N, C-alpha and C positions, 0 to 999 in steps of 0.2 A: 781819162782823168774824172775824178768824182764831180758830179754836178752841184752847183750851188744850191742850197736848201734854206728855206726862210727860218727854220727852227734850229739853226745850227748849235746854238748853246746848249739846248734841251738834248739834242742828238749826242753831243759830245759828252755831256754830263752822264747820259744813260750808258753810253759806250764805255766810258772810263769806269763806272761802277761795276759794270758786267766783267771787264777784264780784272779789276782790282779783285773781285770775287774769285774769279777763275784761277788767276796766278800769282796773286799778291801785288801789292802796291810796288815794291821795289823792282820786280820783273817786268812791269808794264812800261812800254815806251810810248812817246807821243805819237810816234808812227803808227803803232798798233791801234791807238785810240782813234786817230783820224780815219785809219782804214775801216775799223769797225763801224764808224759813224757815217762811212761813205763821203768823206770830206778830205780836203787837203790839209797837210800840216800848216800851210800858210794861214788857213781859216782857223785852225786851232790858235795859233798864236795871235791872231787878231782879237780873240777873246780871253786867252789866259796866257800869264807869263811862263807858266811851267805846269807840270801835272798836278802838283799840289793845290794850285789855285782852283783845280776843278772841284776840290773839296772846301776851299775856304772863300771861293769867289763871291758868295752872296753875303759875306760879312759886313762890307762897307754899306750896302744897301739897308741891311737889317739895322746896323748901327744908327744910320741917318734917321730911318723910321722911328726908332726907339727915342732917340734924343727929340725928335718933333714931338712925339706924343707926351713925353715927359714935360716938355716946355708948355705944351697946351693944357696939362693937368695942374694949373698953377694954383688951383683952389684946394688941392689936397696936400696932406702932410707928406714929407719927403718919401718915406717907404711906400705909402699907399700910391703915391703918384707914379713911382717906378713900376709897382706891381699891375697897375692899372694899364700903364703904357705896355708892358710886356704881354698882357692878356690881349690887347689890340693887335700887337704884331703877331702873337701866335695865331689870331683868327684870320688876319689878312695875309700871311706870308708863309706859315708853316704848316697849318692843318692840312691843307690840300696837297702837301708835299711830304706827308708822313713817310711813304714807303722810301723815298729818296733820302730823307734825314736820316731814317733807321739804317739804311746801308751805309751812308756816310759814317754814322757813329761806330758802325761795327769795323770799317776800314780802319778809322783812327785808333780805335782800341787795340788793334793788332799791330800797331807800328809806333815804337817808342819815339822816333823823330817827329811824327805826326802829332802824338800826344803832346810833346813839348811845344809845338807850334800852336795846338789848341789851348794849352794853359796861357801862352803868351798873348794870344788873340783875347782870351777872357780877361786878362790883367788889364789890357788896353781898354776893352769895353767897360770894365769897372771904373776905371780912370774918366772915361767920356761920360758916364752916368754921374759921377760925382761932380764933374765939371758942370753938368747941365743943372744939377741940383744946386750947386753953389751960385750960379748965375741968377737963380730964382731967389737968392737971399739966405739960402742955408748956410750955416757955419760950415768951414772945411772939414772938420773932424765929424760932424753930423752927417754931411753929404757922402764922406767915404764910407761912414759905417752903414748907412741906409743903402747904398750902392752894393756894398759887399754882401750885406744880408739878402738883398733881392736877387743877386747873382747866385748865392747858395741855394735859395729856393728855386730859382729856374733850373739849376743844374740838377737838383733832386727831382723836379718835375720831368725834365727832358729824359733822365735815366729810366724812369717809370714808363714814360710815353713811347720809348722805343724798345721796350720789352717785348719779346713775341707774345701774342695773345692779348696784350692790353688793348682795350677799347675805348676807354675814357679819353676825353678831349684834353690837349695840352692846358687850355684855360682852366678846366676842372682841377686837373693836377697840380697846376700852379697855385690854385686857391687853397688845396690841401695842404701843399708844402708850407705855404705862408702861415696857415693856420697852426701846423706843427712847430714852425719856427717860433711863432709869438708864444705858443704854450711852453716850449722849452726855454726860451729866454725869460719869459715872465714868471718862471717858477720861483718858490721861496728861495732866499740866498742861504747859503750854508752858515751856521753859527761860526762866529770868528773864534779862533784858538785864543785862549787867555795868554797875555803877554809872559814871556819867559823872564823871570826875576833874576835868573842867574845864580840863585841861591841853591846850594847843595842840600841834601837830606840833613836834617838836625840829628 
């Protein structure tokens, strides 16, 4: 029987990603993941509900840390507070795990079911961010808009960060994405069309 090892979560995640790369997410079983990690299936289920949670297991911790940082940045405007919190979380929890996160994104991109789950997780995170902003006194509409804008910037930054050969930090890419967002949204509005009088040609 495989012996207990203190780094079980990391071993299971590494084994799962290797197998997902080699044979695809659908064809990989929990038994194979545990065997590759030299652990038991019981150990696997002590840490993850199913093989999908190997990919999404960090979400709760990331969400808690992000909300905590948003609450701490109460002197900043809503969008700035969220972006500041995202930068802190990127530095503390993601930058050192770049290779793992990149492989995770590749697995999700290849599986429609996982993509749908990722969209649901992102929607839930947007709601959590908006709730944190609302708790700071931001009106509900403004909170939702700031949360959504920040999430779009984060997704754009993550897409670049996980590209092969990209060397810039997630913090820097997030800063660039927010700058681009502000430039795009802050552009000159289009001239309104004149009202239709309803009159035909004379």
